[in-house]
C-alpha positions in Angstrom: 0.0 0.0 0.0 2.9 2.4 0.8 4.2 2.1 -2.8 0.7 2.9 -4.3 0.6 6.0 -2.0 4.0 7.1 -3.1 3.0 6.6 -6.8 -0.3 8.6 -6.5 1.4 11.4 -4.5 4.4 11.7 -6.9 2.3 11.6 -10.1 -0.7 13.7 -9.1 -0.6 15.3 -5.7 3.0 16.5 -5.6 3.7 16.6 -9.3 7.4 17.7 -9.6 6.6 20.3 -12.2 3.2 21.5 -11.4 3.3 21.5 -7.6 7.0 21.8 -6.7 8.1 23.8 -9.8 11.2 21.7 -10.5 12.1 21.0 -14.1 10.4 24.1 -15.6 13.2 24.7 -18.2 12.6 21.4 -20.2 8.9 21.6 -19.4 8.6 24.9 -21.3 11.3 24.2 -23.8 10.4 20.7 -25.1 6.7 21.0 -24.9 5.9 22.3 -28.4 5.4 18.8 -30.0 4.0 15.7 -28.5 6.7 13.5 -30.1 9.5 15.5 -28.6 7.7 15.6 -25.2 7.4 11.8 -25.2 11.1 11.4 -26.0 12.1 13.8 -23.3 9.8 12.1 -20.9 11.4 8.8 -21.6 14.9 10.2 -21.3 14.1 11.9 -18.0 12.4 8.7 -16.7 15.6 6.7 -17.4 18.0 9.2 -16.0 15.8 10.1 -13.0 15.2 6.5 -12.0 18.8 5.3 -12.5 20.4 8.4 -10.9 18.1 8.1 -7.8 19.1 4.5 -7.3 22.8 5.2 -7.7 22.8 8.4 -5.6 20.9 6.6 -2.8 23.5 3.8 -2.9 26.3 6.3 -2.8 24.7 8.3 0.0 24.0 5.2 2.1 27.1 3.1 1.5 29.8 5.8 0.9 29.0 9.2 2.1 27.2 8.4 5.4 29.7 5.7 6.6 32.7 8.0 5.8 30.9 11.0 7.3 31.1 12.9 4.0 27.5 14.0 3.7 28.6 17.5 2.9 29.8 16.2 -0.5 26.2 15.1 -1.3 25.3 17.8 -3.8 28.6 17.9 -5.7 28.6 14.0 -6.0 25.1 13.9 -7.1 25.6 16.6 -9.8 28.7 14.8 -11.2 26.8 11.5 -11.3 23.8 13.0 -13.0 26.0 14.7 -15.6 27.7 11.4 -16.3 24.4 9.6 -16.7 23.1 12.3 -19.1 26.2 11.8 -21.3 25.5 8.0 -21.3 21.9 8.6 -22.4 23.1 11.0 -25.1 25.5 8.4 -26.5 22.9 5.6 -26.4 20.2 7.8 -28.0 22.7 8.8 -30.8 23.3 5.1 -31.6 19.8 3.7 -31.1 17.5 6.5 -32.2 19.2 9.3 -34.2 15.9 10.8 -35.1 14.9 11.3 -31.4 18.4 12.5 -30.7 18.1 15.2 -33.4 14.6 16.0 -32.3 15.7 16.6 -28.7 18.7 18.6 -29.9 19.9 21.1 -27.4 17.3 20.0 -24.8 19.0 16.7 -24.1 22.0 18.3 -22.3 19.3 20.2 -20.3 18.6 17.0 -18.4 21.9 17.3 -16.7 20.9 20.7 -15.4 17.3 19.7 -14.9 16.7 20.5 -11.2 14.0 17.8 -10.9 16.7 15.1 -11.3 18.9 16.5 -8.5 15.8 17.5 -6.5 14.4 13.9 -6.5 17.8 12.5 -5.6 18.0 14.8 -2.6 14.3 14.4 -1.7 14.6 10.6 -1.3 17.4 11.2 1.2 15.4 13.8 3.1 12.3 11.7 3.2 14.5 8.8 4.5 13.1 6.3 1.9 14.7 2.9 1.6 16.0 1.7 -1.8 12.7 0.3 -3.0 10.7 3.4 -1.9 13.3 5.6 -3.5 13.0 3.7 -6.8 9.2 3.8 -6.8 9.3 7.5 -5.9 11.8 8.3 -8.7 9.9 6.3 -11.4 6.6 7.8 -10.2 8.0 11.3 -10.3 9.3 10.6 -13.9 5.8 9.4 -14.9 4.3 12.6 -13.3 6.8 14.7 -15.2 6.2 13.0 -18.4 2.4 13.1 -18.0 2.5 16.9 -17.3 4.9 17.4 -20.2 2.8 15.4 -22.7 -0.4 17.0 -21.6 1.1 20.5 -21.9 2.6 19.6 -25.3 -0.9 18.5 -26.5 -2.4 21.7 -25.3 0.3 23.8 -27.0 -0.1 21.9 -30.3 -3.9 22.7 -30.2 -3.1 26.4 -29.3 -0.9 26.7 -32.4 -4.0 26.3 -34.5 -6.0 28.9 -32.6 -6.4 32.6 -33.2 -4.5 34.0 -30.2 -3.9 37.7 -29.8 -0.3 38.7 -30.9 0.7 39.8 -27.4 -0.3 36.4 -25.9 1.4 34.2 -28.5 4.3 32.0 -27.5 5.6 32.2 -24.0 2.8 34.2 -22.4 0.1 31.8 -23.4 2.3 28.9 -22.4 2.8 30.3 -18.9 -1.0 30.9 -18.6 -1.7 27.3 -19.6 1.0 26.0 -17.2 -0.6 28.0 -14.4 -4.0 26.5 -15.3 -2.6 23.0 -15.3 -1.0 23.7 -12.0 -4.3 24.8 -10.6 -6.0 21.7 -12.0 -3.4 19.4 -10.3 -4.1 21.2 -7.0 -7.5 19.5 -7.1 -5.7 16.3 -6.2 -4.3 17.7 -3.0 -5.7 16.1 0.1 -5.9 12.6 -1.5 -2.6 11.6 0.1 0.0 13.4 2.1 
């Protein structure tokens, strides 16, 4: 039951983008097409889940026993940057089309604060390895869900007659705010 609660909380109640405002840069930057949003969601899910597992292991079995917790942030950043490079190499080999579609946004994963944020959150919440993994994957699903939903809305808006002053970023920010308000409706379901 605890894993289901973690899943619901991470995807809907405490959505990393719409409730905690982490990962806004790729959320706004990659959300113009659904295909690109799906690709970014998959890449973030892979990096987020893997980096959370590895950072939890490093924190638990290296930093805490050696009393080096003060190195947590720098170690996590270095690890995440390395994983993003790995994802970039794999995507270039396996899916050149997706690699080209993501373009400049793929390196943004390494500076995506939701990746580092989740790695630190699981330590702060004192999750065990399984809870950390469920939380990371659920957060990635929540990020992807919000990103794809936002991309679908933005694609529809591109066919609408929007006043010139509201085109582009202004209407995207208004839609993001409305999505955030919609997700607030889930608050109170779980803590």
